[in-house]
TORBA-792307 format. One line per 2 residues: number of its first residue (from 1); their letters; for each residue x, z, y of C-alpha. Coordinates in pm, whole numbers. Example, Ala and Ser with C-alpha at 12.3 -4.5 7.8 and 13.67 -1.06 7.14 Angstrom:
2
1 = as = 1230 780 -450  1367 714 -106;
This chain:
533
1 = qh = 14118 17751 -4976  13766 17833 -4863;
3 = wq = 13708 18039 -5175  14027 18238 -5116;
5 = yv = 13914 18303 -4759  13577 18438 -4877;
7 = kn = 13737 18647 -5152  14009 18808 -4936;
9 = fi = 13826 18857 -4605  13461 18900 -4707;
11 = mk = 13432 19031 -5061  13730 19272 -5077;
13 = pg = 13677 19440 -4735  13311 19494 -4822;
15 = ni = 13387 19619 -5177  13171 19345 -5320;
17 = sh = 13279 19306 -5681  12953 19167 -5814;
19 = ai = 12794 18985 -5521  12439 18865 -5570;
21 = gs = 12394 18507 -5462  12187 18244 -5636;
23 = gg = 12287 18370 -5983  12498 18679 -5932;
25 = ts = 12847 18535 -6004  13131 18505 -5757;
27 = fd = 13110 18127 -5758  12736 18140 -5693;
29 = yl = 12803 18379 -5405  13037 18121 -5253;
31 = qq = 12777 17849 -5302  12513 18064 -5135;
33 = hi = 12750 18130 -4844  12808 17756 -4800;
35 = td = 12434 17685 -4821  12351 17947 -4558;
37 = te = 12617 17801 -4329  12476 17452 -4374;
39 = ka = 12122 17567 -4295  12238 17754 -3985;
41 = rl = 12400 17449 -3825  12270 17289 -3506;
43 = te = 12113 16946 -3528  12010 16703 -3258;
45 = rh = 11658 16589 -3182  11517 16360 -2913;
47 = dg = 11422 16661 -2699  11753 16843 -2722;
49 = mv = 11962 17062 -2951  11774 17289 -3193;
51 = rv = 11867 17509 -3489  11718 17386 -3813;
53 = vt = 11674 17724 -3975  11818 18070 -3940;
55 = pg = 11795 18281 -4257  11563 18575 -4218;
57 = vp = 11436 18491 -3866  11182 18244 -3727;
59 = mw = 11293 17900 -3612  11447 17884 -3265;
61 = as = 11267 17706 -2988  11420 17392 -2840;
63 = tk = 11674 17454 -2567  11573 17129 -2389;
65 = mp = 11932 17020 -2352  11997 16650 -2287;
67 = ti = 12089 16445 -2588  12461 16394 -2632;
69 = tn = 12419 16030 -2733  12296 15922 -2389;
71 = hp = 12571 15854 -2135  12399 15721 -1822;
73 = sl = 12606 15524 -1576  12608 15719 -1250;
75 = ey = 12806 15475 -1038  12602 15229 -836;
77 = ws = 12835 14938 -920  12948 15045 -1266;
79 = vd = 13028 14745 -1487  12914 14944 -1791;
81 = gk = 12559 15002 -1669  12250 14873 -1846;
83 = rg = 12196 14615 -1571  12533 14450 -1638;
85 = ll = 12715 14345 -1321  12406 14388 -1104;
87 = ar = 12350 14692 -887  12227 15000 -1069;
89 = ep = 11896 15015 -882  11664 14740 -757;
91 = lv = 11616 14661 -390  11288 14820 -282;
93 = sp = 11137 14923 49  11232 15266 189;
95 = kk = 10878 15392 128  10923 15339 -246;
97 = as = 11292 15428 -269  11397 15770 -394;
99 = wa = 11696 15780 -156  11464 15805 147;
101 = vg = 11307 16134 37  11562 16362 202;
103 = lp = 11614 16158 519  11469 16259 856;
105 = ap = 11147 16089 953  11300 15887 1243;
107 = mv = 11569 15752 1010  11311 15650 751;
109 = qa = 11106 15473 1018  11416 15287 1137;
111 = ce = 11490 15177 781  11132 15059 748;
113 = ev = 11177 14857 1066  11487 14692 917;
115 = wg = 11287 14609 605  11010 14461 817;
117 = la = 11256 14241 1006  11393 14106 677;
119 = lk = 11041 14023 560  11013 13770 844;
121 = lp = 11329 13582 743  11190 13263 588;
123 = al = 10919 13219 848  11131 13258 1165;
125 = ca = 11476 13136 1062  11422 12839 829;
127 = ad = 11342 12604 1119  11561 12765 1388;
129 = gp = 11281 12992 1500  11298 13285 1744;
131 = yy = 11439 13524 1487  11724 13649 1706;
133 = el = 11480 13740 1984  11257 13926 1737;
135 = ve = 11549 14135 1608  11672 14208 1961;
137 = ss = 11327 14328 2066  11338 14600 1796;
139 = kd = 11644 14778 1935  11444 15081 2047;
141 = kl = 11298 15131 1699  11647 15098 1549;
143 = ap = 11801 15365 1774  11841 15625 1491;
145 = lq = 12069 15380 1308  12320 15371 1596;
147 = ed = 12467 15711 1505  12774 15662 1289;
149 = ra = 12768 16010 1140  12407 15974 1028;
151 = li = 12483 15645 854  12793 15770 674;
153 = sm = 12611 16083 552  12351 15871 372;
155 = se = 12372 15830 -4  12556 15536 -159;
157 = va = 12231 15375 -272  12085 15395 78;
159 = re = 12395 15243 237  12409 14963 -21;
161 = hl = 12042 14881 34  12091 14875 409;
163 = mt = 12406 14666 366  12216 14399 170;
165 = tm = 11918 14391 405  12122 14395 727;
167 = ch = 12356 14123 599  12057 13898 545;
169 = ia = 11923 13980 892  12262 13910 1053;
171 = ag = 12295 13585 856  11947 13485 969;
173 = ci = 12050 13532 1331  12377 13342 1286;
175 = gt = 12206 13064 1095  11980 12994 1391;
177 = gr = 12274 12912 1619  12402 13252 1735;
179 = kr = 12758 13373 1701  12660 13716 1574;
181 = ap = 12363 13944 1527  12224 14161 1810;
183 = pc = 12417 14487 1870  12131 14692 1725;
185 = id = 12207 14532 1384  12573 14440 1422;
187 = kp = 12698 14792 1504  12535 14981 1212;
189 = lr = 12621 14694 979  12991 14730 1057;
191 = vi = 12978 15106 1004  12803 15070 668;
193 = ar = 13039 14789 562  13342 15013 623;
195 = sv = 13183 15293 422  13115 15071 117;
197 = gr = 13454 14896 138  13343 14538 202;
199 = pp = 13342 14309 508  13020 14296 717;
201 = rl = 12944 13944 592  12693 13798 352;
203 = df = 12846 13703 18  12763 13689 -351;
205 = te = 12729 14066 -379  12449 14075 -123;
207 = iv = 12298 13737 -218  12267 13803 -592;
209 = ls = 12406 14128 -730  12204 14367 -513;
211 = nw = 11926 14130 -407  11690 14169 -703;
213 = da = 11382 14350 -823  11195 14352 -1152;
215 = ty = 10829 14394 -1238  10628 14404 -1558;
217 = ps = 10425 14092 -1637  10109 14296 -1701;
219 = gg = 10110 14467 -1363  10286 14461 -1031;
221 = rs = 10468 14790 -1080  10843 14785 -1042;
223 = vf = 11008 14861 -1371  11285 15070 -1215;
225 = ed = 11101 15253 -941  11079 15573 -1142;
227 = ee = 11383 15549 -1368  11419 15926 -1366;
229 = ve = 11108 15965 -1580  11221 15898 -1936;
231 = kt = 10952 15778 -2174  10983 15893 -2534;
233 = pg = 10948 15629 -2808  10607 15575 -2954;
235 = tg = 10404 15683 -2652  10195 15370 -2665;
237 = dv = 10296 15249 -2320  10246 14873 -2323;
239 = dt = 10493 14813 -2039  10780 14965 -2235;
241 = qq = 10736 14696 -2500  10756 14407 -2252;
243 = sp = 11057 14248 -2088  11060 14284 -1708;
245 = qm = 11046 13978 -1486  11340 13973 -1246;
247 = hv = 11306 13801 -910  11480 13758 -575;
249 = vw = 11393 13987 -281  11542 13822 31;
251 = rf = 11569 13449 94  11625 13220 393;
253 = lg = 11438 12900 315  11163 13010 79;
255 = tp = 11201 12693 -130  11184 12670 -511;
257 = de = 11540 12536 -520  11678 12842 -342;
259 = ew = 11476 13073 -566  11604 12893 -877;
261 = yr = 11969 12901 -767  11966 13275 -705;
263 = ai = 11746 13363 -1004  11965 13197 -1268;
265 = hi = 12266 13390 -1140  12071 13716 -1136;
267 = vm = 11979 13664 -1501  12335 13567 -1588;
269 = hd = 12490 13876 -1431  12223 14098 -1582;
271 = ea = 12318 13969 -1927  12688 14009 -1843;
273 = rd = 12675 14357 -1992  12742 14186 -2328;
275 = vv = 13066 14041 -2189  13180 14379 -2059;
277 = sa = 13092 14539 -2392  13292 14274 -2579;
279 = ir = 13591 14334 -2351  13570 14709 -2408;
281 = vg = 13553 14655 -2784  13855 14428 -2760;
283 = hv = 14062 14688 -2576  13973 14958 -2830;
285 = sm = 14060 14721 -3113  14394 14632 -2955;
287 = rd = 14477 15000 -2915  14392 15069 -3280;
289 = hs = 14557 14746 -3405  14227 14636 -3554;
291 = da = 14237 14261 -3601  13877 14251 -3720;
293 = ga = 13762 14427 -3403  13960 14185 -3185;
295 = vn = 13801 13892 -3366  13454 14041 -3311;
297 = sl = 13533 14084 -2942  13636 13719 -2905;
299 = eg = 13331 13603 -3098  13107 13809 -2871;
301 = is = 13250 13641 -2561  13219 13297 -2722;
303 = nw = 12856 13358 -2817  12771 13473 -2466;
305 = ln = 12937 13170 -2304  12769 12927 -2545;
307 = kf = 12435 13096 -2490  12451 13045 -2115;
309 = cd = 12577 12690 -2156  12254 12620 -2342;
311 = yf = 12065 12817 -2077  12203 12596 -1798;
313 = de = 12146 12280 -2003  11778 12365 -2045;
315 = hf = 11739 12421 -1671  11932 12106 -1582;
317 = ev = 11713 11903 -1815  11374 12013 -1682;
319 = kd = 11450 12073 -1313  11441 11796 -1055;
321 = sr = 11773 11781 -868  11677 11543 -589;
323 = te = 11614 11819 -335  11902 12049 -434;
325 = av = 12159 11879 -210  11922 11917 86;
327 = mi = 11864 12281 -2  12233 12370 -14;
329 = rr = 12302 12193 316  12022 12387 483;
331 = le = 12139 12707 319  12500 12660 423;
333 = pf = 12469 12792 784  12338 13122 648;
335 = ia = 12579 13167 358  12900 13008 494;
337 = qg = 12907 13218 809  13267 13232 926;
339 = rg = 13402 13122 589  13770 13052 625;
341 = dd = 13820 13313 899  13978 13653 858;
343 = ls = 13717 13830 649  13832 14189 655;
345 = ee = 13922 14415 939  14119 14629 692;
347 = rs = 14353 14357 567  14725 14407 591;
349 = pk = 14927 14184 830  15078 14008 527;
351 = sk = 14731 13919 395  14624 13796 737;
353 = rk = 14927 13565 766  14859 13431 417;
355 = as = 14493 13366 498  14588 13194 824;
357 = kq = 14832 12967 643  14574 12878 377;
359 = nd = 14316 12815 648  14549 12560 811;
361 = vs = 14601 12385 477  14228 12358 400;
363 = tg = 14145 12247 752  14407 11976 735;
365 = wg = 14263 11858 406  13918 11844 564;
367 = ra = 14050 11611 836  14228 11399 576;
369 = gy = 13918 11232 444  13621 11463 407;
371 = gq = 13519 11505 768  13253 11770 806;
373 = ep = 13167 11796 436  13127 12163 325;
375 = ve = 13429 12172 95  13468 12548 114;
377 = ma = 13101 12596 38  13140 12374 -269;
379 = aw = 13440 12577 -385  13241 12895 -330;
381 = vy = 12957 12770 -553  13207 12652 -816;
383 = cc = 13378 12995 -829  13043 13175 -834;
385 = gs = 13130 13343 -504  13289 13684 -527;
387 = sv = 13154 13748 -877  13393 13932 -1108;
389 = ll = 13246 13765 -1418  13463 13455 -1451;
391 = ps = 13788 13619 -1326  13747 13902 -1577;
393 = ih = 13694 13662 -1869  14000 13460 -1771;
395 = af = 14207 13776 -1729  14099 13912 -2066;
397 = lg = 14189 13584 -2237  14517 13566 -2044;
399 = ve = 14465 13223 -1885  14451 13102 -1524;
401 = qc = 14119 13027 -1362  14264 12757 -1135;
403 = pm = 14581 12623 -1302  14624 12314 -1081;
405 = ra = 14893 12358 -817  14918 12203 -471;
407 = ht = 15219 11988 -565  15004 11798 -816;
409 = gg = 14882 11577 -533  14564 11377 -502;
411 = eg = 14216 11502 -435  14228 11751 -720;
413 = gr = 14548 11910 -594  14414 11955 -242;
415 = la = 14089 12092 -379  14282 12341 -593;
417 = qv = 14421 12501 -277  14073 12570 -147;
419 = vr = 13955 12701 -484  14248 12938 -515;
421 = rt = 14194 13059 -161  13825 13117 -241;
423 = ld = 13924 13326 -543  14159 13536 -329;
425 = eg = 13891 13590 -65  13640 13687 -331;
427 = rv = 13834 14002 -407  13768 14128 -55;
429 = fm = 13392 14096 -109  13384 14256 -455;
431 = pr = 13245 14607 -498  13516 14862 -554;
433 = sh = 13425 14927 -917  13426 14555 -996;
435 = la = 13765 14507 -832  13908 14804 -1020;
437 = fl = 13775 14658 -1346  13939 14323 -1273;
439 = es = 14271 14479 -1176  14274 14679 -1499;
441 = le = 14239 14353 -1693  14521 14187 -1499;
443 = kp = 14784 14447 -1587  15077 14313 -1788;
445 = gv = 15030 14313 -2163  14658 14403 -2177;
447 = si = 14516 14057 -2243  14397 13957 -2587;
449 = rq = 14644 13669 -2578  14937 13908 -2558;
451 = yc = 14788 14110 -2842  14777 13797 -3061;
453 = fr = 15145 13733 -2993  15231 14094 -3074;
455 = rf = 15043 14070 -3402  15232 13751 -3481;
457 = ga = 15557 13943 -3443  15442 14220 -3679;
459 = kl = 15576 14180 -4033  15282 14330 -4221;
461 = vs = 15008 14109 -4073  14868 13870 -4331;
463 = ve = 14828 13497 -4282  14450 13537 -4312;
465 = al = 14444 13783 -4020  14652 13548 -3804;
467 = hd = 14420 13262 -3893  14113 13462 -3789;
469 = le = 14273 13561 -3458  14382 13204 -3387;
471 = va = 14040 13054 -3462  13850 13320 -3265;
473 = yn = 14077 13288 -2962  14069 12908 -2956;
475 = da = 13691 12910 -2995  13670 13141 -2693;
477 = ln = 13882 12897 -2491  13654 12611 -2596;
479 = al = 13345 12806 -2497  13501 12897 -2161;
481 = gr = 13587 12534 -2089  13233 12435 -2184;
483 = yv = 13089 12691 -1945  13317 12584 -1657;
485 = sr = 13199 12225 -1712  12845 12349 -1637;
487 = rv = 12973 12482 -1305  13114 12136 -1232;
489 = hl = 12779 11983 -1321  12610 12224 -1078;
491 = is = 12850 12103 -807  12760 11740 -882;
493 = rf = 12395 11826 -824  12454 12023 -504;
495 = fp = 12745 11823 -358  12738 11464 -491;
497 = nf = 13024 11359 -262  13260 11603 -435;
499 = ns = 13183 11482 -785  13512 11295 -832;
501 = sf = 13725 11573 -679  13583 11845 -900;
503 = ga = 13599 11607 -1194  13976 11574 -1143;
505 = lh = 14004 11951 -1104  13816 12009 -1428;
507 = ae = 14027 11750 -1612  14338 11946 -1518;
509 = ye = 14162 12266 -1624  14081 12124 -1969;
511 = ah = 14440 12002 -2009  14559 12354 -1928;
513 = mr = 14319 12500 -2188  14456 12265 -2453;
515 = ve = 14809 12379 -2377  14705 12746 -2394;
517 = rl = 14553 12718 -2742  14719 12946 -2996;
519 = ql = 14912 12803 -3292  15006 13121 -3474;
521 = lk = 15011 12965 -3821  15242 12683 -3714;
523 = mr = 15466 12937 -3547  15473 13139 -3869;
525 = qr = 15566 12827 -4066  15852 12747 -3829;
527 = vs = 15984 13101 -3856  15964 13087 -4236;
529 = rg = 16151 12756 -4245  16420 12897 -4016;
531 = le = 16465 13200 -4240  16487 12982 -4550;
533 = r = 16767 12780 -4396;
C-alpha cells in the first residue's frame, strides 16, 4: 500500500519514470524514501525533543521541551506522588519555603512568628508550662493572619503548612488545661481548616502525613528544599546517591518513644506508594481482563504487607516498651482533644445525629467497666488514625476492616462499636484527594474480589488461571491479617489494659478472613459435577 501511494502520488505527478535512489530502480527509490523518513523522525533525549538528522541541512538545536516520560504529581495530597501518602512537600520554616516568596513582608513575619511558637512546644507544654500565655502574648505579631481574605488567597502549600503548625500550637494550649487556643490562633486556624476541607483539630494528617522533613546524612541540607532544580544523572553529586533521612518536625513531649511512634508511621506512609501502584496496576489489569496482571497486583500488596510486618517485628524486638504506656498517656491530652465530639462544622444533620448516637454508646461502654481508660485513643491507634492506607487495602480486596458487629456481645463487640465509629470519623479528617481515592475503591464491582468471581463465571478461563488468582488473593488476605496483628501488638504495648479486648476483636477479624478466602477451584468442581448430573 505504501508503494502504491509513492507510485501514484509522488512518481507519476513528478514524471519520475527512472528515479535515482540508492541504486536507481523504483524499489530502491521507495527504500530511500523510507530511509529518509526514518532519519527525519523526532527522538527524545534527557534535555528535550530533538531531530536526529535532516537530510541536506545541519542538525537542529534542542528545543528544551520537557521530557514526555516525566509526569510530576502537582496535587499536594496526590496518592500517586513519589512521597506515597505523605504530603508532597516537607514542612520547613517560611524563610526556607518557596511558597513565602510572593507573600507580603508582614504576612511572612507573622508566619515566622507561628513557626517560632511551635518551636517552643516541648519545652513549655510537656509539663503544663505557660505555653498558653506565651501564645496569647504574640497576638500583635499575628495580626496579619486575622484577615480571612489574605489567608484564603494563600497557596495550598502555605495553608497546609500553617494548618499543621497551628494545629500543634492549638493542641499544645489545650493539652495544658485550656478549652481552646487563644483567639489569635483559633480564628485563623478555623479559616484555614475550612479552606482545606478538614476540621480545625489535630489528627493523623497533621501528626504524621504533613509533619515530616528529610535531610541527607552527609550534610544538614533538606533534600526537598529545592525540588524545582532537577539534577541530571551522572553529575557526580554525592547526595543524589544517598537515601534521605526522614524525621519528625513537631512534637509535644520530646521523648524517644514519641519520636519512634511518629517516625515508623512516616516511613510506612512514605513507602505506601508501592501499595497505590499495585492497586493501580490491579485496576488496569481488571479492565483489560489480564489475570497475570491481577496476580502481580495482589503479590505486590502481599510483599508490601509482609515487608512491614518484618519491619515492625524488628522494632518490637530491639525497642524497650516499658515507657511506651507512659508516653501514650502523656500524649493523649494533646492528640485526643475533643475526640468523640462533633468534629466537623460542615457535617449534615443526619451525620451529627449518627455521631451523637455513637457517642452515647461508647460513653455507656466506658462506664460499664473501663472507667477513665482511653478506649477511643486505643481505637484511634489501632486504626492508624485517619490514614487511608488500611481502608484502601481492605476496599481493594473487598473485605471489611471491622467485621464484628455490636450484637456479638462481650468486650470485643462493645469495642467494635468504638472502632467502627473511629473509622467513620477518620473520613472527616482525611485530605480530599485521599478520601476521593478511597471512595473510588468502594464503588460496587471494582474490588479485586469481584473480579475473581467474574473470572470464575467466564467460560474460557483456564483452571491454572483460577488457581493463580485464588492463591494470590488468599495470600494477600493472610498478609493483611498478619499486618493487623502487628497493630494489635502495638496496642498491647501502649494500652496493656486493653490487651484482652483487642485480642477478642482480632480473633473475630481472623475468623472473618478465613470465611472470605476464595475457593474458586472447589466452586469449579461443584459446577462441573452439577453439569455432569
